[in-house]
ROVOVEX-193493 format. One line per field, with one value per residue: y, z, x of N, C-alpha, C in turn; residue in one letter; residue number from 1. Coordinates in steps of 0.02 Angstrom, whole numbers, plus 32768, in hexadecimal, padded with zeros to 4 digits. Each point is the difference from the previous one (the first is absolute). Layout:
// residues N
n.Y <- [Y  ...]
n.Z <- [Z  ...]
n.X <- [X  ...]
ca.Y <- [Y  ...]
ca.Z <- [Z  ...]
ca.X <- [X  ...]
c.Y <- [Y  ...]
c.Z <- [Z  ...]
c.X <- [X  ...]
res <- [a  ...]
n <- [NUM  ...]
// end
This chain:
// residues 326
n.Y <- [F650  8033  7FEF  802A  7FD6  7FEC  7FDD  800A  7FC2  7FF2  7FCC  8003  7FC5  8021  7FF6  8009  8019  7FCF  8004  8035  7FCF  7FF9  7FF7  8000  802E  8007  7FE7  8038  7FED  803D  7FE8  8024  8037  7FFE  803D  8029  7FE1  7FC3  801B  801E  7FC7  7FE4  8030  7FFB  7FBD  8007  802B  7FC5  7FF7  7FFA  7FD0  7FF6  7FC2  800F  7FBE  7FE0  7FC6  7FDB  7FC4  8025  7FE7  8016  7FE9  7FC9  8002  800F  7FD5  7FD2  8010  8006  7FC6  7FE9  8021  7FDE  7FE2  8018  7FBF  8013  802E  7FE4  7FFA  7FC3  8002  7FCC  802A  8037  800B  8006  8040  8000  8021  8001  8018  801B  800C  8042  802D  7FF4  7FC9  7FDC  7FC6  7FFD  7FC9  8004  7FDB  8025  7FEA  800D  8030  7FEC  802A  7FE5  7FD4  8037  8013  801D  7FBF  8005  802B  7FCC  7FEF  7FDE  7FEC  7FFE  7FE2  7FD9  7FFD  7FF8  7FEE  8008  7FD7  8015  7FD9  801F  7FDD  800B  8038  7FFC  7FE3  8016  7FEB  7FCA  8003  8009  7FD2  7FDD  8014  7FF8  7FC6  7FF5  8014  7FDC  7FE0  8026  7FC2  7FFC  8008  800D  7FE6  801D  7FD0  802C  8002  8023  7FC4  801B  7FD3  801F  8030  7FFA  8002  803D  7FCD  8009  802C  7FEB  7FC1  800B  8026  7FD4  7FD1  8021  800F  7FC0  8008  7FF6  7FD5  8023  7FCC  802A  7FDF  8036  7FD9  7FDD  8038  8018  7FC5  8001  803F  8003  7FF9  8031  8024  800B  803F  7FE7  7FDA  8034  8022  7FC9  8004  802A  7FC5  7FDA  7FF8  7FCA  8021  7FCB  802F  7FC6  8026  7FBD  800C  8022  7FE1  8017  8004  801E  7FED  8031  7FF3  8042  7FE1  8017  7FC7  8019  7FC2  801C  7FD2  7FE8  8012  7FCA  7FD9  7FF9  7FCD  800A  8013  7FBF  8012  802F  7FF7  7FBF  8005  8026  7FD5  7FCF  8022  800E  7FC3  7FEA  802D  7FE9  7FC2  801D  8014  7FEA  803A  8022  8031  7FF3  7FFC  8033  8021  7FE8  8010  8039  8008  7FE8  8026  8031  7FE5  7FFA  803D  7FFD  7FD6  7FC0  7FFA  7FE8  7FE9  8032  7FFB  8021  8040  8002  7FF4  7FFF  7FDD  7FDA  8001  7FF3  7FD3  7FEC  800F  7FE9  803D  801C  8035  7FDA  7FF9  800F  8034  800F  7FF6  801E  802D  8001  7FFE  802B  8021  7FF2  8010  8024  7FE0  7FE2  7FCB  7FFF]
n.Z <- [75C6  8001  803F  8002  8021  8032  800C  803E  800B  8031  7FDC  8012  800C  7FDE  8038  7FD9  801C  7FDC  8038  8002  801B  8042  800A  8040  7FD9  7FE0  7FD4  7FE4  7FF6  7FFA  7FD3  801E  7FF1  8037  7FF8  802F  7FFF  8001  802E  8019  7FFE  8017  802E  8008  8001  8027  8019  7FEC  803F  7FFB  801F  8031  8013  8036  8007  8032  7FE3  801C  8002  7FF7  7FFF  8040  8005  7FE1  8028  8034  7FEE  7FF1  8039  801B  7FE6  800E  8034  7FE1  803C  7FFF  7FFC  7FD5  8030  7FF9  8041  7FE8  803B  7FFE  802E  7FE2  8020  7FD0  8011  8031  7FE0  8035  7FDC  8037  7FC5  800C  7FEE  803F  7FE3  7FEB  8012  8013  7FE0  8021  7FD0  801D  803E  7FF9  7FE0  7FC1  8002  803C  7FD1  7FE6  7FE4  8021  7FF7  800A  8026  7FF6  8003  7FC7  8014  803B  7FEE  7FD9  802D  8035  7FF9  8040  8008  803F  8031  8032  7FD5  7FD0  801D  8001  7FC7  8002  8027  7FD8  8003  8040  8000  7FDB  8026  8035  7FE6  7FEC  8039  8014  7FCA  7FFB  7FE9  8031  7FDA  8040  7FF1  8036  8000  8030  7FEA  8036  8012  8030  7FE1  7FD5  802C  8025  8041  7FE8  7FD5  7FEC  802F  802B  7FF3  7FFA  8035  801D  7FEB  8014  8030  7FEC  7FF8  7FBF  8004  802A  800B  801C  8022  7FFC  8000  7FD0  7FE4  8008  7FED  7FCF  7FE9  8007  7FBE  8018  7FE4  7FC0  8012  8032  7FD1  7FD8  8036  8009  7FBF  8012  800E  7FF8  7FC3  8003  8019  8000  8019  800A  7FF5  7FFA  800A  8027  7FFD  7FDC  8027  7FCF  8023  7FDF  8029  7FF2  7FC6  8003  7FE9  8003  7FF9  7FFE  8027  7FC4  800E  8028  7FE3  803F  7FDC  7FF9  8037  8010  7FF6  801B  8039  7FF1  7FEF  8037  8022  7FE4  800A  803E  800A  7FE4  8027  802F  7FEE  8001  8034  8021  8008  8038  7FE3  7FC9  8024  8025  7FCA  7FE1  8037  8004  7FC0  800B  8035  7FDE  7FCE  8029  8015  7FC0  8011  8004  7FC8  8000  7FC7  7FD7  7FC7  7FEA  8005  7FCB  7FD7  7FD3  802D  800C  7FBF  7FF7  8031  7FE7  7FCB  8025  8001  802E  7FEC  7FCC  8020  803D  7FE8  7FD5  802F  802D  7FD3  7FF0  8041  800C  7FC9  801B  8033  8013  8021  7FDE  8023  7FE2]
n.X <- [ED67  8029  7FF2  7FCD  7FD9  8027  7FCA  8015  7FEB  7FD7  7FED  7FC0  7FE5  7FD1  7FDE  7FCB  7FC9  7FE6  7FDB  7FD7  8024  7FFA  8040  7FED  7FE3  8039  7FD4  8018  8040  801B  802A  8030  801F  8025  8016  8015  803A  7FE4  7FD7  8035  8020  7FC8  7FFB  8041  7FFB  7FCA  802C  801A  8014  8041  7FDF  802B  7FF3  8024  7FF9  7FE2  7FF5  7FD2  801C  7FCA  7FC3  8000  803E  7FEB  7FCB  8028  802F  7FD4  7FE1  803C  8014  7FC3  8012  8030  8004  803E  7FF8  802F  7FFA  7FC5  800C  8004  7FE4  8028  8017  7FEA  7FC8  7FD4  8008  7FD3  7FD0  7FD7  7FCE  7FE5  7FE5  800B  7FD1  7FF4  8013  8032  7FE6  803F  8011  803A  8019  8030  7FF9  8041  7FE2  7FFB  7FCE  7FF9  8013  7FE5  8039  8032  800E  7FBF  8020  8027  7FC0  800B  7FC3  801C  8038  7FDC  7FCF  8025  7FC0  7FF3  7FCC  7FF9  7FE8  7FE0  7FDB  802C  8016  7FBE  8012  803D  8032  7FFB  7FBE  8008  802F  7FD5  7FCC  8027  8012  7FC1  7FE6  8034  7FEB  8036  800B  7FD3  7FCA  7FF1  7FC4  7FE6  7FD0  7FF4  7FC2  7FF3  8014  7FD9  7FDA  8028  7FF4  8038  7FEE  7FF2  7FFB  7FC1  7FED  802F  7FED  7FBF  8009  8029  7FD6  7FCA  802A  8005  7FBE  7FF8  7FCE  7FDA  7FD9  7FD5  7FD2  7FDA  7FC9  801D  8016  7FC3  7FE6  802C  7FFD  7FBE  7FFD  7FD9  8031  7FF3  7FFA  7FDE  7FE3  7FFB  7FEC  7FDC  7FEE  8031  801A  7FCA  8018  7FD8  7FCD  7FD9  7FD7  7FE2  7FCD  8000  7FC0  802A  803B  8032  8036  8020  8035  801D  8032  7FFF  7FF7  7FC2  7FE6  7FC3  7FE6  7FC2  7FE4  7FF1  7FC2  7FFF  7FD3  8013  8019  8042  8022  8007  803E  7FD8  8021  7FFE  7FC0  7FF9  8026  7FDC  7FC7  8013  8017  7FC8  7FE3  802A  7FF1  7FC5  8023  7FC9  7FE2  800B  7FDF  8022  8037  7FEC  7FEF  8036  8020  7FDD  800C  803D  8009  7FE1  8023  8034  7FF4  7FF2  8032  7FEE  8022  803F  7FE7  800B  7FE0  8035  7FF3  7FD8  8032  7FCF  7FDC  8034  800F  7FBF  8000  8039  7FDA  7FCE  7FE4  8025  7FDD  8011  803A  7FEB  7FDF  8030  802F  7FD8  7FEF  8040  800E  7FD0  8014  803C  7FD8  8035  802E  7FD2  8014  803B]
ca.Y <- [8047  801B  8022  8045  7FFC  7FBD  8002  7FCB  7FF1  7FC2  7FFC  7FC6  7FF0  8024  7FE1  802C  7FE4  800B  8029  8034  7FE1  7FEE  7FC3  7FC3  7FF6  7FFC  7FBB  7FFC  802E  8014  8003  8035  800D  8039  8014  8047  800F  7FE5  802B  8039  7FE7  7FF5  8042  801D  7FDC  8012  8043  7FFC  8004  7FC1  7FF6  7FBD  7FEF  7FD4  7FE4  7FB7  7FDA  7FBA  7FD1  7FE7  801D  8047  8025  8001  802E  8044  8012  8004  803A  803C  7FFE  8012  8049  8022  800C  7FD5  7FD4  7FD5  7FFC  7FE1  7FC6  7FCB  7FE3  7FBC  7FF1  802E  8007  8041  801E  8002  803D  7FFF  8044  800F  8043  802E  8044  8026  7FE0  7FB7  7FD5  7FD6  7FC5  7FED  7FBF  800E  7FF1  7FD0  7FFB  8009  8048  801A  7FE8  802F  801B  8036  7FEA  800E  8045  7FFE  7FDA  8024  802A  803E  8027  8016  8036  803A  801E  7FCB  8013  7FD1  801D  7FF0  7FBB  7FD4  7FFA  7FE2  7FB8  7FD8  8026  8003  8031  8042  800F  800E  8043  8032  7FFC  8023  8047  8020  7FFA  803F  7FF1  7FF3  8030  7FD4  801A  7FD9  800C  7FEE  7FC5  7FE2  7FCA  7FF6  7FBB  7FE2  801C  7FFB  803F  8033  7FF5  801B  8048  8013  7FDE  801C  8044  7FFB  7FEA  8034  8036  7FEC  7FF8  8038  8014  7FDF  8004  7FF2  801D  8031  7FE0  7FCE  8023  801A  7FC8  7FE8  8032  803B  8038  8006  8020  7FEF  8028  7FE1  7FC5  8019  8018  7FC4  7FDC  8031  7FE5  7FE4  8032  8007  7FE3  8004  7FF3  7FF3  800E  7FDA  801A  8049  8012  7FED  8036  7FF0  802E  7FF6  8038  802D  8009  7FD9  7FFE  7FD9  7FF2  7FDE  7FC0  8000  7FD5  7FBD  7FD2  7FCD  7FBC  7FE1  802C  7FE1  8002  8043  8021  7FE5  801D  8045  8000  7FED  8038  8036  7FEC  8003  8047  8012  7FE3  8026  8045  802F  802A  7FE9  7FFD  7FC6  7FC3  7FF6  7FF1  7FBC  7FD6  8001  7FDD  7FB7  7FEC  8002  7FC4  7FC8  800B  7FF0  7FB8  7FD9  7FE4  802C  801A  8016  801E  8049  8020  7FFE  8031  8040  8021  8018  803D  8036  8015  8021  8043  802E  8033  7FEC  800B  7FCE  7FBF  7FCD  7FF6  7FDB  7FBD  7FDB  7FF2  7FCC  7FC2  7FEB  7FEB  7FC0  7FCC  7FE3  7FEB  7FB6  7FE2  7FE0]
ca.Z <- [7FFE  8040  8022  8015  8049  801D  8040  8029  803D  8001  7FE3  801B  7FE3  8021  8001  8012  7FF1  7FBB  8004  8034  8040  8029  7FE9  801D  7FE8  7FB7  7FE8  7FD0  800B  7FC4  8009  7FDD  8011  802E  8017  7FF3  7FCB  7FBF  7FEA  7FDD  7FC0  7FD3  7FED  7FD0  7FC1  7FE1  7FE4  7FC6  8013  800B  8048  8016  8047  801B  803F  8005  800A  800C  7FC8  800F  7FD1  800D  7FE3  7FB7  7FF1  8009  7FCA  7FC1  8003  7FF3  7FBB  7FD5  8005  7FDF  802D  7FF7  803A  7FF3  803B  8039  801B  8016  803C  800A  8047  8022  7FDA  7FEC  8033  7FF2  801B  7FF7  800C  8004  7FE4  8015  7FEB  8035  8012  7FFD  8032  7FDC  8023  7FDF  800B  7FDC  8028  7FE1  7FB8  7FD1  7FF9  8039  7FFD  7FDC  802A  7FE1  7FC2  7FC8  7FE9  7FC5  7FC9  7FC0  7FF2  8027  7FE4  7FBD  8004  8023  8026  8028  802D  8036  8032  8045  800F  7FF7  803A  8038  7FF6  801B  8002  7FBE  7FD8  801A  7FE6  7FB9  7FF8  800F  7FCB  7FC5  800E  800E  7FC5  7FD9  7FB9  7FF3  8011  8024  801C  803C  801C  8047  8000  8043  8010  8047  8015  7FED  8029  8048  8021  7FFF  7FCD  7FBD  7FF7  7FF4  7FC8  7FC2  7FF9  7FEA  7FBA  7FD6  7FF8  7FCE  7FBF  7FD1  8001  8035  8003  8043  800F  8036  803E  800F  801D  8042  802E  800B  8014  801F  7FD1  7FEA  7FBF  7FCD  800E  8039  7FE7  7FDC  8031  801D  7FCB  7FCF  7FD8  7FBE  7FCD  7FF7  8032  7FED  8039  7FE8  8034  7FF2  7FCB  7FF8  7FCD  800C  7FFB  7FF1  8013  7FDD  801C  8024  7FDA  8018  7FD0  8019  7FCF  8022  7FE4  7FE9  8029  7FE6  8028  8014  800A  802D  7FF9  7FFC  7FBE  7FE2  800A  7FCF  7FBF  8000  7FF6  7FBA  7FD6  800C  7FE3  7FB8  7FED  7FFF  7FC4  7FC6  8003  8017  8039  8040  7FFA  7FD6  8025  8033  7FDF  7FE7  803B  8015  7FCF  8007  8041  7FFC  7FDF  802F  8035  7FE8  7FF6  803D  7FFF  800A  7FBF  7FD0  7FC4  8003  7FCE  7FBC  7FF5  7FE7  8038  802B  7FE2  8007  8046  8014  7FE2  8013  8030  8046  801B  7FE5  8007  8027  7FE2  7FC1  800E  801F  7FCC  7FD5  8025  8004  7FBE  7FF0  8029  802C  7FE2  7FFC  7FF1  7FBE]
ca.X <- [800F  8015  7FC9  800A  7FFE  7FFA  7FDD  801D  7FDA  7FDA  7FBD  7FDC  7FC0  7FCA  7FBE  7FC9  7FBF  7FEB  7FC4  8008  7FEE  803A  8020  7FE4  7FBC  8000  8008  8037  8037  8023  8048  8022  8046  8003  8042  8005  802F  7FE9  7FC9  801D  801A  7FC7  7FE7  802F  7FFA  7FBF  8008  802B  8046  8022  8008  8012  7FF7  8032  7FE9  8003  7FC3  800C  7FF8  7FBD  7FCE  7FF4  8037  7FF9  7FC9  801A  802F  7FDB  7FD4  8028  8017  7FC8  7FF6  8036  8038  803A  8009  803A  802B  7FDE  8021  7FD2  801F  7FE5  7FF9  7FD2  7FC1  7FE7  7FD5  7FB8  7FE2  7FB7  7FE7  7FB8  7FFD  7FCC  8012  8021  803F  7FFA  8020  802F  801A  803F  801F  803E  803B  802D  7FF1  8037  800C  8025  8045  802C  8035  8027  801F  7FD3  8009  802B  7FE1  8005  7FC6  8009  8037  7FEE  7FCF  801C  7FC9  7FE3  7FC9  7FF1  7FD4  800F  7FEE  803A  802D  7FDD  7FF5  8037  803F  801E  7FDB  8012  8042  7FF8  7FE5  8034  8032  7FE6  7FF6  8041  802C  7FFE  7FF8  7FBA  7FCB  7FD2  7FC3  7FF0  7FBE  8005  7FD4  8004  7FD2  800F  8002  8040  8035  7FFB  7FF2  8033  8033  7FF2  800B  8046  801E  7FE5  801B  8046  8002  7FE4  8031  8031  7FE0  7FFE  7FBA  7FD9  7FB7  7FE6  7FC0  8003  7FEA  8033  8039  7FED  7FFF  8044  8031  7FE2  8003  7FBA  7FF7  8032  803C  8022  8023  803B  8030  801F  8024  8018  8038  7FF0  7FF1  7FB8  7FD4  7FBA  7FD5  7FBC  7FCE  7FC3  7FD6  8007  802F  8045  8031  8045  8035  8040  8026  7FD4  7FC2  7FC7  7FC9  7FC7  7FCC  7FC8  7FEA  7FBA  7FD5  7FF9  7FD7  8030  7FEA  802F  803A  8042  801E  7FFE  8040  802F  7FED  8017  8048  800D  7FF0  8030  8041  7FF7  8004  8046  801E  7FE7  8019  7FCD  8012  7FE3  7FB8  7FEF  800F  7FCD  7FC0  8000  7FF9  7FBA  7FD6  800A  7FE4  7FB8  7FE7  8004  7FCF  7FBD  7FF9  800C  8043  803A  8018  7FCD  801B  8003  7FD5  801C  8036  7FE5  7FE0  8036  801D  7FCF  7FF9  803E  8004  7FCA  8014  7FFA  7FBD  7FD2  801F  7FDC  7FBE  8007  8018  7FCA  7FCF  801C  7FFE  7FBB  7FEC  8020  7FE3  8032  803E  7FFE  8041  8004]
c.Y <- [8019  8023  8048  8005  7FB7  8007  7FC2  7FF5  7FBF  8008  7FBF  7FEF  8021  7FD9  8033  7FDC  8010  802A  8034  7FE7  7FF7  7FBD  7FC1  7FF4  7FFA  7FB8  7FF7  8034  800D  8004  8038  8006  803E  800D  8049  800F  7FE4  8025  803C  7FEB  7FF5  8043  8022  7FDE  8012  8045  8002  8004  7FBA  7FF9  7FB7  7FF8  7FCE  7FE8  7FB5  7FE2  7FB7  7FD7  7FDC  8020  804A  802B  8005  802F  8048  8014  8007  803C  8041  8002  8014  804B  8027  800F  7FCD  7FD7  7FD3  7FF9  7FE0  7FC0  7FCE  7FD8  7FBA  7FF0  802B  800A  8048  801B  8004  803B  7FFC  8044  8000  8049  8027  8046  8027  7FE2  7FB4  7FE0  7FCF  7FC8  7FE9  7FB9  8000  7FF0  7FCA  7FF9  8008  804A  801D  7FEB  802C  801B  8034  7FEC  800E  8047  8004  7FDB  8028  802B  8042  802C  801B  803A  803F  8026  7FC8  801D  7FC9  8022  7FEB  7FBC  7FD5  7FFC  7FE0  7FB4  7FD4  802B  8005  8032  8047  8015  800F  8046  8035  8001  8026  804B  8025  8004  803F  7FF4  7FF5  803C  7FD8  8028  7FD0  8016  7FE8  7FC5  7FDB  7FCC  7FEC  7FB7  7FDD  8015  7FF1  8044  8030  7FFA  802A  8048  8011  7FDF  801C  8047  7FFD  7FEB  8037  8038  7FF0  8001  803F  801C  7FD8  800A  7FF0  8020  8032  7FE2  7FCB  8021  801B  7FC8  7FE8  8033  803E  803E  800B  801E  7FEA  8027  7FE4  7FC3  8016  8019  7FC5  7FDD  8032  7FE2  7FE8  8037  800B  7FDB  800A  7FEB  7FFB  800A  7FE2  801F  804A  8013  7FE8  803B  7FE4  8037  7FEC  803C  802A  800A  7FD0  8006  7FD2  7FF6  7FDB  7FBF  8006  7FD4  7FBE  7FD8  7FC3  7FBD  7FDD  8023  7FDF  7FFF  8045  8024  7FE7  801B  8048  8003  7FEF  803B  8039  7FEF  8000  8048  8018  7FE4  8025  8048  8033  802A  7FE7  7FF9  7FC3  7FBE  7FF1  7FF1  7FB9  7FCE  7FFD  7FD8  7FB4  7FE8  7FFD  7FC3  7FC4  8008  7FE9  7FB6  7FDC  7FE6  8034  8021  8014  801D  804B  801F  7FFA  8039  8043  8028  801B  8041  803B  801A  8020  8048  8030  8033  7FE9  8006  7FCD  7FB9  7FCD  7FF1  7FD5  7FB8  7FD5  7FEC  7FC8  7FBC  7FE5  7FE6  7FBC  7FC7  7FDD  7FE9  7FB6  7FE5  7FDE  7FCC]
c.Z <- [8046  8023  8010  804C  8014  8046  8028  803F  7FFA  7FDC  8017  7FD4  802A  7FFA  8016  7FF1  7FB9  7FFD  8037  8044  8029  7FE8  8019  7FEC  7FB4  7FE9  7FD1  8012  7FBD  800F  7FD6  8018  802B  8016  7FEE  7FC4  7FBC  7FE8  7FDA  7FBC  7FCE  7FE8  7FCC  7FBC  7FDC  7FE0  7FC8  800F  800E  804B  800E  804A  8014  8045  7FFF  800A  8010  7FC1  800B  7FD0  800B  7FE1  7FB5  7FEB  8004  7FC4  7FBE  7FFF  7FF1  7FB8  7FD0  8001  7FE3  802B  7FF1  8041  7FF8  803C  803C  8015  801A  8037  800D  8049  8025  7FD5  7FE7  8036  7FE8  8026  7FF2  8016  8001  7FEB  801C  7FED  8035  8015  8004  803D  7FDA  802D  7FD9  8014  7FDA  8028  7FDE  7FB6  7FD6  7FF7  8038  8001  7FD5  802F  7FDB  7FC0  7FC4  7FE6  7FC2  7FC5  7FBF  7FF0  8027  7FDF  7FBA  8001  801F  8028  8022  8029  8034  8033  8046  8016  8000  803E  803D  7FFD  8020  8006  7FBC  7FD3  8018  7FE6  7FB5  7FF5  800D  7FCB  7FC2  800B  800A  7FC2  7FD5  7FB5  7FED  8011  801E  8019  8037  801A  8048  8010  8042  800A  8048  8015  7FEF  802D  804A  801F  7FFD  7FC9  7FC1  7FF8  7FF4  7FC2  7FBE  7FF4  7FE6  7FB7  7FD1  7FF3  7FCB  7FB9  7FD5  7FFA  8036  7FF2  8047  8008  8039  8043  8018  8022  8046  8034  8011  8025  8020  7FD6  7FE2  7FBB  7FD0  800B  803B  7FEA  7FDB  8030  8021  7FCF  7FCB  7FCF  7FBA  7FCD  7FF5  8038  7FE8  803C  7FE6  8039  7FED  7FC7  7FF5  7FC8  8012  7FF3  7FEE  8018  7FD8  8012  802B  7FDD  8018  7FCF  801C  7FC7  8025  7FDD  7FE7  802D  7FDD  802F  8010  800A  8033  7FF8  7FF5  7FB8  7FE1  8008  7FCF  7FBB  7FFB  7FF2  7FB7  7FD1  8007  7FE0  7FB4  7FE7  7FFE  7FC2  7FC1  8000  8014  803A  803F  7FFB  7FD7  8024  8034  7FE1  7FE7  803A  8018  7FCF  8007  8042  7FFE  7FDF  8030  8039  7FED  7FF2  8041  8003  800B  7FC0  7FD5  7FC4  8007  7FCE  7FBB  7FF5  7FE9  8038  8030  7FE5  8008  8047  8019  7FE8  8019  8032  8048  801A  7FE7  800E  8025  7FE0  7FC2  800D  8020  7FCD  7FD2  8022  8003  7FBD  7FEE  8028  802D  7FD9  7FFA  7FEB  7FBC  7FFF]
c.X <- [8012  7FC6  8012  8000  7FF9  7FE2  8013  7FD7  7FD9  7FBD  7FE0  7FC4  7FCA  7FBF  7FCD  7FBF  7FED  7FC0  800B  7FE8  8040  801D  7FDE  7FB7  7FFC  800A  803B  8035  8022  804B  801D  8047  8003  8047  800A  802D  7FEA  7FC2  801A  801C  7FC8  7FE4  802C  7FFA  7FBF  8002  8033  804A  801D  800F  8010  7FEE  8034  7FE9  8007  7FBC  8013  7FF8  7FBD  7FCE  7FF4  8037  7FFA  7FC7  8018  802B  7FDA  7FD2  8025  8019  7FC8  7FF2  803A  803C  8037  800A  803C  802E  7FE0  8025  7FCC  8023  7FE2  7FEF  7FCE  7FC1  7FF5  7FD2  7FB7  7FE2  7FB5  7FE4  7FB4  7FF8  7FC6  8014  8026  8042  7FF6  801F  802C  801A  803E  8014  8042  803F  802B  7FF6  803F  8011  8029  8049  802E  8035  802A  8023  7FD4  8005  802E  7FE3  8004  7FC3  8003  8034  7FEF  7FD0  801E  7FCC  7FDA  7FC6  7FF8  7FD5  8016  7FE9  803F  802D  7FDF  7FFE  8035  803E  8021  7FDD  800F  8045  7FFE  7FE6  8034  8036  7FEA  7FFC  8042  802D  7FFC  7FF7  7FB7  7FD5  7FC7  7FC4  7FE9  7FBC  8002  7FD2  8002  7FCA  800C  8007  8042  803A  7FF4  7FF3  803C  8034  7FF6  8017  8049  801E  7FE8  8019  8047  8005  7FE5  8032  8034  7FE4  8008  7FBA  7FDC  7FB7  7FEA  7FBC  8006  7FEC  8032  803D  7FEF  8000  8047  802B  7FE3  8002  7FBB  7FF5  8036  8041  8027  8028  803F  8035  8025  802D  8019  8032  7FEB  7FF0  7FB6  7FDB  7FB8  7FD6  7FB8  7FCF  7FBD  7FD8  8006  802F  8046  802D  8044  802D  803E  802C  7FD2  7FBD  7FCB  7FC7  7FCA  7FCE  7FC8  7FEE  7FB8  7FD6  7FF3  7FD2  802B  7FDD  802D  8043  8043  8019  8001  8042  8035  7FF0  8016  804B  8012  7FF2  8033  8044  7FFC  8003  8047  8023  7FEB  8019  7FCC  801A  7FDB  7FB4  7FEB  800D  7FCA  7FBC  7FFD  7FFC  7FB9  7FD4  8006  7FE4  7FB5  7FE2  7FFF  7FCD  7FBB  7FF6  8012  8047  8036  8017  7FC4  8022  8002  7FCF  8020  8030  7FE5  7FDF  8035  801C  7FD0  7FFE  8040  8003  7FCA  8019  7FF3  7FB9  7FCD  8017  7FD5  7FBB  8004  8017  7FCA  7FCB  8019  7FFD  7FB8  7FE7  801D  7FE3  8032  803C  8005  8043  7FFD  8038]
res <- [m  t  p  q  i  t  c  v  g  e  t  m  l  l  l  t  a  a  e  p  l  p  l  d  r  s  p  l  l  s  m  g  v  a  g  a  e  s  n  v  a  c  g  l  a  a  l  g  h  r  a  a  w  l  g  g  v  g  d  d  p  f  g  r  i  v  v  e  g  l  r  e  r  g  v  d  v  s  g  v  r  v  d  p  d  r  p  t  g  l  f  a  k  d  a  a  p  t  g  s  t  v  h  y  y  r  a  g  s  a  g  s  a  l  g  p  e  d  a  g  h  p  l  v  r  a  a  g  a  v  h  l  s  g  v  t  p  a  l  s  p  g  c  d  a  l  a  e  s  l  l  s  d  p  a  l  t  v  s  f  d  v  n  h  r  p  r  l  w  g  p  g  e  a  a  p  r  l  l  a  l  a  r  l  a  d  t  i  f  v  g  r  d  e  a  e  a  l  w  g  t  p  t  a  r  d  v  r  d  l  l  p  e  p  p  r  l  v  v  k  d  a  g  n  g  a  t  e  f  e  g  d  r  e  v  y  v  p  a  p  p  v  e  v  v  e  p  v  g  a  g  d  a  f  a  a  g  y  l  a  g  g  l  r  g  l  d  a  r  g  r  l  r  l  g  h  l  c  a  g  r  v  l  r  v  a  g  d  l  a  a  p  p  p  a  r  l  v  d  e  l  l  a  v  p  d  e  r  w  t  e  r  a  a  a  a  a  a  a  a  g  g  g  a  d  e]
n <- [1  2  3  4  5  6  7  8  9  10  11  12  13  14  15  16  17  18  19  20  21  22  23  24  25  26  27  28  29  30  31  32  33  34  35  36  37  38  39  40  41  42  43  44  45  46  47  48  49  50  51  52  53  54  55  56  57  58  59  60  61  62  63  64  65  66  67  68  69  70  71  72  73  74  75  76  77  78  79  80  81  82  83  84  85  86  87  88  89  90  91  92  93  94  95  96  97  98  99  100  101  102  103  104  105  106  107  108  109  110  111  112  113  114  115  116  117  118  119  120  121  122  123  124  125  126  127  128  129  130  131  132  133  134  135  136  137  138  139  140  141  142  143  144  145  146  147  148  149  150  151  152  153  154  155  156  157  158  159  160  161  162  163  164  165  166  167  168  169  170  171  172  173  174  175  176  177  178  179  180  181  182  183  184  185  186  187  188  189  190  191  192  193  194  195  196  197  198  199  200  201  202  203  204  205  206  207  208  209  210  211  212  213  214  215  216  217  218  219  220  221  222  223  224  225  226  227  228  229  230  231  232  233  234  235  236  237  238  239  240  241  242  243  244  245  246  247  248  249  250  251  252  253  254  255  256  257  258  259  260  261  262  263  264  265  266  267  268  269  270  271  272  273  274  275  276  277  278  279  280  281  282  283  284  285  286  287  288  289  290  291  292  293  294  295  296  297  298  299  300  301  302  303  304  305  306  307  308  309  310  311  312  313  314  315  316  317  318  319  320  321  322  323  324  325  326]
// end
C-alpha cells in the first residue's frame, strides 16, 4: 500500500541494560531498534497510519534485526537498502530519568551511505510527504545533500525535526546548517532549549521570528507544553505531568502524534494534544518506543475542555500504569 508518510534516515541496533543498572554493571543487555526517523514511522504505524522507513543497513545480523523489528511494528521496509560493504550502526544507552549517556558506533555505517539519489526513491515519490531529522545531515556529506534535496523539493511536503546531536557535528557547524535546512521545511519541530542553545532564541516567539518562512513551526518546551505557529496564529497546549523514567524517544513520539493528528484532520489543539499523549507514553518507559493510548481514550482526551485537559490526561496515564511497549 502507498505510505502516507515516508521517514528517511539512519536506524541502528540499540543496546540497553536489561535491568535498571549502568551498562557495565548489568549482567544482561537488551537489543532494540533506535533511529529518530524510524521511531516516528513506528509511532505513526501504531496509530493506524501507513508509514514507511527508507534507509540502509549492513548485510549482518544487526541489520536483519532492525528490518524485522520495524516490519513487526507495521512499518513498510520495502525500500531498505542492504549494504554488503558497510555495517549496521550500533547505539548503546545508559538510561536515567534526567538524561541518558549514549555511546555511538556508527562511523562508516550503511545508514551514512545514503545520498541525494535516494530523494527520488519510489516510496518518497508515492507518499509525497516525508519526515527527517537533523541527525541525517550530520552523518555524511551524502546524507546532508539528501536532506537538502528533500527539503528543497516543491513536490514534497516535508517535516523536519531539528534534533540537534552535538556529538555528531564539528565546532560551529550545527547552528548555521540546521537553521538553513529548517527554513526549507513545511513543518519544523524544535525544542525551546535546543533552539536557545543553537541560535540564542529564549522564547517560542523568538524562534518564530527567526524562522518565519515555514508554514508550521512547533516549539516544544519540555514538560511545560508546546506551541504551534501557523502563519500569524499561535496555539499553546500544556503538557500533562508525567513521571519520567527516561526521556530519549519522547520527541519522536511527539512528532508521530502531531503528524498523525494532521493526517486525521485535527486542528492545532488536537495535533498538539495527540503529540503530548504519545510523548507521555514514551517518557514512562525505558525504551525509545511505547504503545500509544487506546483509540477510545485518545478520542476522549482530545475532546475534553481546555481547563480539564492536563488533569484528565495525567489521571489517564496514571491509571494505565505507564505506556508499556507492545
